[in-house]
C-alpha positions as CSV (number, residue, x, y, z in Angstrom):
1,X,-26.1,-11.9,-25.5
2,X,-24.6,-15.0,-23.7
3,X,-23.0,-14.9,-20.2
4,X,-19.6,-15.3,-21.9
5,X,-19.9,-11.7,-23.3
6,X,-17.0,-9.5,-22.3
7,X,-16.6,-5.8,-21.6
8,X,-14.9,-3.9,-24.5
9,X,-12.2,-2.7,-22.1
10,X,-11.5,-6.3,-21.1
11,X,-10.9,-7.2,-24.8
12,X,-8.5,-4.2,-25.1
13,X,-6.4,-5.2,-22.1
14,X,-6.5,-9.0,-21.9
15,X,-3.3,-9.3,-24.0
16,X,-1.4,-7.1,-21.5
17,X,-2.7,-9.2,-18.5
18,X,-1.7,-12.4,-20.2
19,X,1.7,-11.0,-20.9
20,X,2.1,-10.2,-17.1
21,X,0.9,-13.7,-16.3
22,X,3.6,-15.2,-18.5
23,X,6.3,-12.7,-17.2
24,X,5.6,-13.7,-13.6
25,X,5.5,-17.5,-14.4
26,X,8.8,-17.2,-16.1
27,X,10.7,-18.6,-19.1
28,X,8.7,-21.8,-19.4
29,X,5.5,-19.8,-19.9
30,X,7.2,-17.4,-22.3
31,X,8.5,-20.2,-24.4
32,X,5.1,-22.0,-24.5
33,X,3.7,-19.3,-26.8
34,X,5.3,-19.0,-30.3
35,X,3.8,-15.5,-30.5
36,X,6.4,-14.3,-28.0
37,X,9.2,-15.2,-30.5
38,X,8.3,-14.6,-34.1
39,X,9.7,-17.2,-36.5
40,X,12.5,-15.8,-38.8
41,X,11.5,-15.8,-42.5
42,X,14.2,-18.4,-43.4
43,X,12.7,-20.9,-41.0
44,X,9.2,-20.1,-42.4
45,X,10.4,-21.0,-45.9
46,X,12.2,-24.1,-44.7
47,X,9.1,-25.4,-43.0
48,X,7.1,-24.8,-46.3
49,X,9.5,-27.3,-48.0
50,X,9.4,-29.8,-45.2
51,X,7.4,-28.9,-42.1
52,X,8.3,-32.0,-40.0
53,X,11.9,-32.3,-41.1
54,X,12.8,-28.6,-40.6
55,X,10.8,-28.0,-37.4
56,X,14.0,-28.5,-35.4
57,X,15.3,-25.1,-36.7
58,X,12.8,-23.1,-34.8
59,X,12.9,-25.4,-31.8
60,X,16.6,-24.9,-31.4
61,X,16.2,-21.2,-32.0
62,X,13.7,-21.1,-29.1
63,X,15.8,-23.3,-26.8
64,X,18.8,-21.0,-27.1
65,X,16.8,-17.9,-26.3
66,X,17.0,-16.7,-22.7
67,X,14.2,-14.9,-20.8
68,X,15.4,-12.7,-17.9
69,X,13.2,-12.7,-14.7
70,X,13.3,-8.9,-14.2
71,X,9.6,-8.6,-13.6
72,X,9.5,-11.3,-11.0
73,X,12.6,-10.0,-9.2
74,X,11.3,-6.5,-9.2
75,X,7.9,-7.6,-7.8
76,X,9.7,-9.5,-5.0
77,X,11.7,-6.4,-4.1
78,X,8.6,-4.2,-4.0
79,X,6.7,-6.7,-1.8
80,X,9.7,-6.8,0.5
81,X,9.1,-3.1,1.1
82,X,5.4,-3.5,1.5
83,X,5.8,-6.4,4.0
84,X,7.2,-3.9,6.5
85,X,4.0,-2.0,6.6
86,X,1.6,-2.7,9.5
87,X,-2.1,-2.1,8.8
88,X,-4.2,-0.4,11.6
89,X,-7.5,-2.3,11.8
90,X,-10.6,-1.4,13.9
91,X,-13.7,-3.6,13.6
92,X,-16.9,-4.1,15.5
93,X,-16.8,-6.9,18.0
94,X,-18.8,-9.2,15.8
95,X,-16.3,-8.8,12.9
96,X,-13.1,-9.4,14.9
97,X,-12.8,-12.9,13.5
98,X,-12.0,-11.4,10.1
99,X,-8.5,-10.3,11.3
100,X,-7.4,-13.9,11.3
101,X,-10.0,-15.5,8.9
102,X,-11.0,-13.2,6.1
103,X,-10.5,-15.1,2.9
104,X,-12.3,-18.1,1.4
105,X,-9.1,-20.2,2.0
106,X,-8.8,-19.1,5.7
107,X,-6.2,-16.3,5.8
108,X,-6.5,-13.0,7.7
109,X,-6.8,-9.4,6.6
110,X,-3.1,-8.7,6.6
111,X,-2.4,-11.5,4.2
112,X,-5.3,-10.4,2.0
113,X,-3.8,-6.9,2.0
114,X,-0.5,-8.3,0.7
115,X,-2.2,-10.4,-1.9
116,X,-4.1,-7.4,-3.3
117,X,-1.0,-5.2,-3.3
118,X,0.9,-7.9,-5.2
119,X,-1.8,-8.2,-7.9
120,X,-2.3,-4.4,-8.1
121,X,1.5,-4.1,-8.8
122,X,1.6,-6.9,-11.4
123,X,-1.8,-6.4,-13.1
124,X,-3.1,-3.0,-12.0
125,X,-6.5,-4.4,-11.1
126,X,-7.9,-6.6,-8.2
127,X,-11.6,-7.6,-8.3
128,X,-12.7,-7.9,-4.6
129,X,-16.0,-9.5,-3.6
130,X,-17.7,-9.5,-0.2
131,X,-19.8,-12.5,0.5
132,X,-21.5,-14.5,3.3
133,X,-20.7,-18.2,4.0
134,X,-23.2,-20.9,5.0
135,X,-22.9,-19.9,8.7
136,X,-23.7,-16.3,8.0
137,X,-20.1,-15.0,8.4
138,X,-18.7,-12.6,5.9
139,X,-15.5,-13.4,3.9
140,X,-13.6,-11.9,0.9
141,X,-12.8,-13.4,-2.5
142,X,-10.4,-12.0,-5.0
143,X,-10.4,-13.0,-8.7
144,X,-7.6,-13.1,-11.1
145,X,-7.7,-10.0,-13.3
146,X,-8.4,-12.0,-16.5
147,X,-11.3,-13.8,-14.9
148,X,-13.4,-10.6,-14.3
149,X,-14.7,-10.7,-17.8
150,X,-17.7,-8.3,-17.8
151,X,-19.0,-5.3,-15.8
152,X,-21.4,-2.6,-16.5
153,X,-22.1,0.8,-14.8
154,X,-25.5,2.4,-14.7
155,X,-27.5,5.0,-12.8
156,X,-28.4,4.0,-9.2
157,X,-30.3,6.7,-7.2
158,X,-28.9,9.4,-9.4
159,X,-25.3,8.2,-9.1
160,X,-23.2,6.0,-11.4
161,X,-22.6,2.5,-9.8
162,X,-22.1,-1.1,-10.8
163,X,-25.3,-2.8,-12.0
164,X,-23.7,-6.0,-13.5
165,X,-20.6,-8.0,-12.9
166,X,-19.6,-11.4,-14.3
167,X,-16.7,-13.6,-13.1
168,X,-15.3,-16.8,-14.4
169,X,-14.8,-19.6,-11.7
170,X,-13.2,-23.0,-12.0
171,X,-14.8,-25.8,-9.9
172,X,-13.7,-29.3,-9.2
173,X,-15.6,-31.7,-11.5
174,X,-15.6,-34.3,-8.6
175,X,-15.8,-37.1,-11.1
176,X,-12.5,-38.5,-9.9
177,X,-11.0,-37.7,-6.5
178,X,-7.5,-37.9,-8.0
179,X,-8.3,-35.8,-11.1
180,X,-7.4,-32.1,-11.3
181,X,-9.7,-31.2,-14.1
182,X,-12.1,-28.3,-13.4
183,X,-15.3,-27.1,-15.1
184,X,-15.8,-23.5,-16.0
185,X,-18.8,-21.6,-14.5
186,X,-19.9,-18.0,-14.5
187,X,-20.9,-16.2,-11.3
188,X,-23.2,-13.2,-12.0
189,X,-24.1,-10.3,-9.8
190,X,-26.7,-7.9,-11.0
191,X,-29.2,-5.3,-9.8
192,X,-32.9,-6.1,-10.0
193,X,-35.4,-3.6,-8.7
194,X,-32.7,-1.9,-6.6
195,X,-31.6,-5.1,-4.9
196,X,-28.4,-7.1,-5.6
197,X,-29.0,-10.7,-7.0
198,X,-26.6,-13.5,-7.6
199,X,-26.6,-16.7,-9.7
200,X,-24.2,-19.2,-11.2
201,X,-24.5,-20.3,-14.8
202,X,-22.7,-23.1,-16.8
203,X,-20.9,-22.6,-20.1
204,X,-24.0,-23.6,-21.9
205,X,-26.1,-21.1,-20.0
206,X,-27.7,-23.7,-17.7
207,X,-28.6,-22.4,-14.3
208,X,-26.3,-24.1,-11.6
209,X,-27.3,-21.9,-8.7
210,X,-30.7,-20.1,-9.0
211,X,-31.0,-16.4,-9.0
212,X,-31.4,-15.1,-5.5
213,X,-31.3,-11.7,-3.7
214,X,-28.5,-10.9,-1.3
215,X,-28.9,-9.1,2.0
216,X,-29.7,-9.6,5.6
217,X,-32.1,-12.4,6.5
218,X,-34.2,-13.3,9.5
219,X,-34.4,-16.4,11.6
220,X,-36.6,-18.1,9.0
221,X,-33.9,-17.4,6.4
222,X,-36.2,-14.9,4.6
223,X,-34.8,-11.7,3.2
224,X,-35.3,-8.8,5.6
225,X,-33.3,-6.1,3.8
226,X,-31.8,-6.5,0.4
227,X,-28.3,-5.1,-0.6
228,X,-28.9,-1.9,-2.5
229,X,-25.5,-2.3,-4.3
230,X,-23.2,-4.9,-5.7
231,X,-20.7,-6.1,-3.0
232,X,-17.9,-5.8,-5.6
233,X,-14.9,-3.5,-5.6
234,X,-12.4,-3.0,-8.4
235,X,-9.1,-2.1,-6.7
236,X,-6.7,-0.4,-9.1
237,X,-3.2,1.0,-9.1
238,X,-4.3,4.6,-8.9
239,X,-8.0,4.5,-7.9
240,X,-10.9,2.1,-7.2
241,X,-13.2,2.8,-10.0
242,X,-14.4,0.0,-12.3
243,X,-12.4,1.5,-15.2
244,X,-9.2,-0.4,-16.1
245,X,-6.1,1.1,-14.5
246,X,-2.5,1.1,-15.8
247,X,-0.2,-1.9,-15.1
248,X,2.8,-0.6,-13.2
249,X,5.3,-3.3,-14.4
250,X,4.0,-3.4,-18.0
251,X,7.0,-1.4,-19.4
252,X,9.4,-3.8,-17.6
253,X,7.6,-6.8,-19.0
254,X,7.8,-5.5,-22.5
255,X,11.5,-4.8,-22.2
256,X,12.1,-8.3,-20.8
257,X,10.2,-9.8,-23.8
258,X,12.1,-7.8,-26.3
259,X,15.4,-8.8,-24.6
260,X,14.2,-12.5,-24.9
261,X,13.6,-12.0,-28.7
262,X,17.0,-10.4,-29.2
263,X,18.7,-13.2,-27.1
264,X,17.4,-15.8,-29.6
265,X,19.3,-14.0,-32.4
266,X,22.3,-13.4,-30.2
267,X,22.8,-16.9,-28.9
268,X,22.0,-18.5,-32.3
269,X,24.6,-16.2,-33.9
270,X,27.1,-17.3,-31.4
271,X,26.4,-20.9,-32.0
272,X,26.6,-20.6,-35.7
273,X,29.8,-18.5,-35.8
274,X,31.6,-20.8,-33.4
275,X,31.2,-23.6,-36.0
276,X,32.5,-22.3,-39.3
277,X,30.9,-23.8,-42.3
278,X,33.2,-25.4,-44.9
279,X,32.5,-24.9,-48.6
280,X,33.9,-26.5,-51.8
281,X,33.6,-25.5,-55.5
282,X,34.8,-26.6,-58.9
283,X,34.8,-30.3,-58.2
284,X,34.9,-32.9,-60.9
285,X,32.1,-35.5,-61.0
286,X,34.6,-38.2,-59.9
287,X,35.5,-36.4,-56.6
288,X,33.5,-37.6,-53.6
289,X,33.7,-35.9,-50.2
290,X,32.1,-38.0,-47.4
291,X,34.0,-36.9,-44.2
292,X,35.5,-33.7,-42.8
293,X,37.5,-32.8,-39.7
294,X,41.1,-32.5,-38.4
295,X,41.9,-36.2,-39.3
296,X,40.6,-36.0,-42.9
297,X,42.3,-34.6,-46.0
298,X,40.4,-33.7,-49.2
299,X,41.6,-34.3,-52.7
300,X,39.8,-31.6,-54.7
301,X,41.2,-32.5,-58.1
302,X,42.9,-30.0,-60.4
303,X,40.0,-27.4,-60.5
304,X,38.6,-27.7,-57.0
305,X,38.8,-25.1,-54.2
306,X,37.5,-24.8,-50.7
307,X,37.3,-22.5,-47.7
308,X,35.2,-21.6,-44.7
309,X,32.2,-19.3,-44.3
310,X,33.0,-17.2,-41.3
311,X,31.4,-14.3,-39.5
312,X,32.5,-10.8,-40.4
313,X,31.0,-7.5,-39.2
314,X,29.6,-6.1,-36.0
315,X,26.2,-7.7,-36.1
316,X,26.6,-9.8,-32.9
317,X,27.9,-6.9,-30.9
318,X,25.0,-4.7,-32.1
319,X,22.5,-7.3,-30.8
320,X,24.3,-7.5,-27.5
321,X,24.2,-3.7,-27.2
322,X,20.4,-3.8,-27.9
323,X,20.0,-6.4,-25.2
324,X,21.8,-4.1,-22.7
325,X,19.6,-1.2,-23.8
326,X,16.5,-3.3,-23.0
327,X,17.9,-4.3,-19.6
328,X,18.5,-0.6,-18.8
329,X,15.0,0.3,-19.9
330,X,13.6,-2.5,-17.6
331,X,15.6,-1.3,-14.6
332,X,14.6,2.3,-15.2
333,X,10.9,1.2,-15.3
334,X,11.3,-0.7,-12.1
335,X,13.3,2.0,-10.4
336,X,10.2,4.1,-9.4
337,X,10.4,2.6,-6.0
338,X,14.2,2.5,-5.8
339,X,17.0,5.0,-5.7
340,X,19.2,4.4,-8.8
341,X,20.8,7.8,-9.1
342,X,24.5,8.2,-8.8
343,X,24.4,12.0,-8.5
344,X,25.9,13.6,-5.5
345,X,23.2,15.3,-3.4
346,X,22.3,16.1,0.2
347,X,20.6,13.4,2.3
348,X,17.4,15.4,2.6
349,X,17.2,16.1,-1.1
350,X,17.8,12.4,-1.8
351,X,15.1,11.3,0.6
352,X,12.7,13.8,-0.9
353,X,13.4,12.4,-4.4
354,X,13.1,8.8,-3.1
355,X,9.7,9.6,-1.6
356,X,8.7,10.8,-5.0
357,X,9.9,7.6,-6.6
358,X,7.7,5.7,-4.2
359,X,4.7,7.4,-5.8
360,X,3.6,4.3,-7.8
361,X,3.9,1.9,-4.9
362,X,2.5,4.6,-2.6
363,X,-0.7,5.0,-4.6
364,X,-1.1,1.2,-4.8
365,X,-0.9,0.8,-1.1
366,X,-3.3,3.6,-0.5
367,X,-5.9,2.3,-3.0
368,X,-5.7,-1.3,-1.7
369,X,-6.2,-0.1,1.9
370,X,-9.2,2.0,0.8
371,X,-10.7,-0.9,-1.1
372,X,-10.3,-3.2,1.9
373,X,-11.8,-0.6,4.2
374,X,-14.8,-0.3,1.8
375,X,-15.2,-4.0,1.7
376,X,-15.1,-4.2,5.5
377,X,-17.8,-1.6,5.6
378,X,-19.9,-3.6,3.2
379,X,-19.5,-6.6,5.5
380,X,-20.4,-4.5,8.6
381,X,-23.5,-3.2,6.9
382,X,-24.5,-6.6,5.7
383,X,-24.2,-7.9,9.3
384,X,-26.1,-5.0,10.8
385,X,-23.2,-3.0,12.3
386,X,-22.4,0.7,11.8
387,X,-20.0,1.0,8.9
388,X,-18.4,4.0,10.6
389,X,-17.0,1.7,13.2
390,X,-14.7,0.2,10.6
391,X,-11.3,1.5,9.7
392,X,-8.4,-0.2,7.7
393,X,-5.5,2.2,7.2
394,X,-1.9,1.8,6.2
395,X,0.8,4.4,6.6
396,X,2.8,4.0,3.3
397,X,6.1,5.3,4.6
398,X,8.6,2.9,3.2
399,X,12.0,2.4,5.0
400,X,14.5,4.1,2.7
401,X,18.0,2.6,2.9
402,X,20.9,4.9,3.8
403,X,22.6,4.8,0.4
404,X,25.7,7.0,-0.3
405,X,25.4,8.4,-3.8
406,X,29.1,8.4,-4.4
407,X,29.5,4.8,-3.3
408,X,26.6,3.8,-5.5
409,X,28.2,5.6,-8.5
410,X,31.5,3.9,-8.0
411,X,29.8,0.5,-7.6
412,X,28.0,1.1,-10.9
413,X,31.3,1.8,-12.6
414,X,32.8,-1.3,-11.1
415,X,29.9,-3.4,-12.4
416,X,30.3,-2.0,-15.9
417,X,34.1,-2.8,-15.7
418,X,33.5,-6.3,-14.5
419,X,35.2,-6.0,-11.1
420,X,32.1,-6.1,-8.9
421,X,28.9,-8.2,-9.4
422,X,25.5,-6.7,-10.2
423,X,24.2,-8.6,-7.1
424,X,26.5,-6.5,-4.9
425,X,25.3,-3.3,-6.5
426,X,21.6,-4.4,-6.1
427,X,22.1,-5.3,-2.4
428,X,23.7,-2.0,-1.6
429,X,21.0,-0.2,-3.5
430,X,18.1,-1.9,-1.7
431,X,19.6,-2.3,1.8
432,X,22.4,0.3,2.1
433,X,24.9,-2.4,3.1
434,X,27.6,-4.2,1.2
435,X,27.5,-8.0,1.3
436,X,30.0,-9.8,3.5
437,X,31.4,-12.7,1.4
438,X,34.8,-14.0,0.3
439,X,36.4,-12.8,-2.9
440,X,36.1,-16.2,-4.5
441,X,32.3,-16.1,-4.2
442,X,32.2,-12.6,-5.6
443,X,34.5,-13.6,-8.5
444,X,32.1,-16.5,-9.3
445,X,29.1,-14.2,-9.4
446,X,31.0,-11.8,-11.7
447,X,31.9,-14.7,-14.0
448,X,28.4,-16.2,-14.1
449,X,26.8,-12.8,-14.8
450,X,29.2,-11.9,-17.6
451,X,28.9,-15.4,-19.2
452,X,25.1,-15.1,-19.1
453,X,25.4,-11.7,-20.9
454,X,27.6,-13.3,-23.5
455,X,30.7,-11.3,-22.8
456,X,34.1,-12.7,-23.8
457,X,35.9,-13.7,-20.6
458,X,39.2,-14.5,-22.4
459,X,40.2,-10.9,-23.0
460,X,41.6,-8.9,-20.2
461,X,39.2,-6.0,-20.4
462,X,36.0,-8.1,-20.6
463,X,34.4,-5.7,-23.1
464,X,35.5,-7.2,-26.4
465,X,38.9,-5.5,-26.5
466,X,42.4,-6.6,-25.6
467,X,45.2,-4.7,-23.9
468,X,45.8,-2.4,-26.8
469,X,42.1,-1.5,-27.1
470,X,41.8,-3.0,-30.5
471,X,38.5,-4.7,-31.3
472,X,38.6,-8.4,-30.8
473,X,37.5,-10.8,-33.5
474,X,33.8,-10.8,-34.0
475,X,33.3,-7.2,-33.0
476,X,34.6,-5.7,-36.2
477,X,35.3,-6.7,-39.8
478,X,38.0,-9.1,-38.8
479,X,37.3,-12.8,-39.6
480,X,36.0,-15.0,-36.7
481,X,36.9,-18.6,-36.8
482,X,37.7,-19.9,-33.3
483,X,35.6,-21.0,-30.4
484,X,35.9,-17.7,-28.5
485,X,32.9,-16.1,-30.4
486,X,31.2,-15.4,-27.1
């Protein structure tokens, strides 16, 4: 089989990893893929009649859709908690330089730890490789989850261990110093006769770097002792085995994608219902209608009639409700590291529950620290030091904000009523403090949030009802014909 061959588990999970890549990049990435927004059947039929002329229908449909950056915001909040953790590092004297220069791009162990935690949260998998540079100093490389295409586990000394790993790499073509094009190569690690070997192959299978054993070398650069293992660690969200782990934010990403799909229908419906469609019938052949508008009058003849096609029913409101349901599902999925309960409870009970909600982030921090410690021990053994002299530990006790459950519940009610912004609620939830800002700024935040959600700001209740509680036009069977469709 060619070097491009992939592990079956890779094929199963690659779609999820690409979804997470797009979710973190944001709306531009989501809209680049038509698969994220299926084309309505009417647009499909329209393009069958005239593909070029009717393509604008789907383009407008996509442009009106709105993708919410819940995944990116949640990841940023989680990393804010992780950034407060201080790793405890103990290394042999000959490896002290790794504390400030541990990665291939010159960053230290603490930054490497944060990178790995971030990728473990977003993708549930961080391939970590220990290597030696040209000066004989160890360093670490991490690969994007989707670039670790193949791995194989086999029997090594009676135990199951990695015997093959393949990574995709992208190298500067160097044909033009101003060009950013890269060529794809494959780095291969494999066990041969109990010793780790490495090589680099091109897309066509051509050997770019010859197969060579890895291990300690003497003064004449000859191999003294080969590595009896692959210096590769697959750090996951729950453990560090080569098996693919769950993606912690996948549920939130799916909810955000579904909300994006619903928003396309929602905002398209608002656009269409805010521009009622005139219709005419029963015209004689002599009648010609060329213009319409407030300054034009139609002479329909003795048998003609006209009217407007206007929205009736609760369809738009149902879509908006479905969007809110997806938002709640996303927030619930991301709340495993936050306290979102409004129930009254004692401080100790709340802190106990909050610690439980940190379980996902807790396990990620623990597994990343263990993976880094294992990698450092590989580096120590490679350089001839005692691996037992190496420790890399992190105490995953996150700082829990002092949040009053009753205040949080009242803030939640105020957000639903439109008298407090969601930003204020979120700041109190994550910091335990209310923001200090003037009322005008708070009112602007409320207005922007509700306008983004498509809520009618012209009624007094802000929920689609007027003073009497009757349903406003567009939320019931009453006809809708004005510009207040939002």
